[in-house]
N, C-alpha and C positions, 0 to 999 in steps of 0.2 A: 250473480254471485261470483266472487273471485277468490283465489287463494294464492298465497305466496309459496305454498308447498309444491314440491314435485311429487306427483302421485304415481306410483308404480302399480298398474293393474296386473295382478298375478293370478296364477292358478294353472291347473293342468290344461292340456290341449282340449279344445272343444267347449270351454266354459264361457267363451264369448269375449275374450280380451280384445280382439280386433273390432268387435261390434260395440262393446261398452266403452272402450277407451276413447274413441272419437266423440261419442255422445256425452261422456263425462267431461271431456275437455271443453266441448261447446258450452255445457252448463256452467262450467267454472270460468269460462272466458280466457282459456290458456291454450297454447299449441299442443298438438298431439304428435307423438312419434311412435311408429310401428316397430315394436321390438324385433320382429322377424327381419326387418331391413338391416339390422346390425349384424346378422349372422354372416360369417364368411361363407363363400360358395361351398367349401368342403363340408361344412356342417349341413347345409341344405341337401347336398348330394347324399350324405349319410342318412339323414332322416327320410328322404325320398325313397331310399333303398330299404327302409324299415329297420335301420340300425340305430339304436338309442345312442345319444351323445354321452360321452364321459366327461368328467370334470375338466380334463385337459382341453377338451373341445369347447367347453363353456367359458373358461376364463377370459379369452380375448373378447368374446361376445359380451360378457358382463362388464368388462372394462370399457367397452365402447358405449354401452348404455349408461354406465356410471359417469363417463365423461360428458355425455349429453345432459344428464341430470345435474351434474356439477355446473355446467354452463347455464342452466336455467334457475340456479339457486337464487332465491329472493324474487324471482320473476314468475315462478310457477310453470307447470307443465304436466302433461300426462304421458306416460310411456307404458306400453305393454311389455311384459317380460314374465315368463313362467315363474321365475324366482322360487323354485320348488323347495330348495334346501335353505336352512338357516345360514349356512356358510355362503350361499349365493347372495342372500339378502345382506349379510354382513359386508360382503365385498362391495355391493352397491352403496351401502351406508358409508363405507370407508371413503369412497369417491365423492359422495354427496350426502353429508351427515343429516340433512334435513328431510330426506325422502320419507314418505309415508306410503303404506301399502294398502291396497284394496284387494283382498283375497276373494276372488269369485269362486264360491264353493257350491258343490252340488252332488247329487246322487250319480253314481257311476252309470247307471242305466240311462238316465236322462242325457248325460254328456255323450255317451256312445251313440245314442239315437241322433243327437244333433250333429255329431261328427259324420255319421253315415249319410247325412243329407247335404254336406258341404261339397262345393265343387271348386276345383282349381287350387286346393291347398296341398302343400307338400307333406303334411303330417298324416300318415295313415292311421286308421283306427287301431291297427295291430299294436301300436306303441302306447296305447292308453294304459295298459297294465303296468308298463315300466314307469309311466308318469305317476300313477297312483302309488306305486311302491316307493318312489323317490320323494313324494310330497311330505314335507314337514310343515304342518300348519303354523301360522303366526303364534309366537309365544307372548306371554303377558308383558314382557319388557320390550316388545317391538311395537313401534308406532304404526298402528294400522287397524283395520277393521275387516271382518269377514262379512261377505254379502251373499245371500242365497240367490242362485241363478234361476229359480223357477219364475215363470211369467214372461212378459214381453221385455224386449230390450229397454223400453221406456220405464217399465216398472223397476227393473234391476238398477237402472241408472238413478232413478229417484231414491231407491234404498241406499245406494252408494253416497249420493249427495247428502242425505240426512245423516248417515253414519259418520261421514267426514266432518260434518258441522258439529258433531258431538265430541270430536277429538280435542284434547287440550291444546 
């Protein structure tokens, strides 16, 4: 299965963007880019210290992801990016108008449990509340799908592939 779309795998920390993104890219036969790799060092330092990022911190990060997505237009790709606010997704669409979103959505308790078992990630569980407070789910006029994060990574990926296939 292949897609000309660039897919942004979005959601709060701990939903599995870094796990599902590469699996989805492999299923779609396109490259994967890890959204965290686009963060400037100052952002990583803030998050590591438990300080939530503000919009001014996020704009350069979103612009870098948008530039990558623009470069993949017509070729396809998958990139992870929390894209929690509509304004963030609008900024990504401004750079790469054809992007579609896969919102990995789940229960806060499940996500917190998964985060507590992660090793080597800079995002502490303490920031989960700010992530949920910031989250603005996809709206009807946004190209994308919400995918439940219960089950195995393979099950979640399969749901995402099926949901994407149903997009116009």
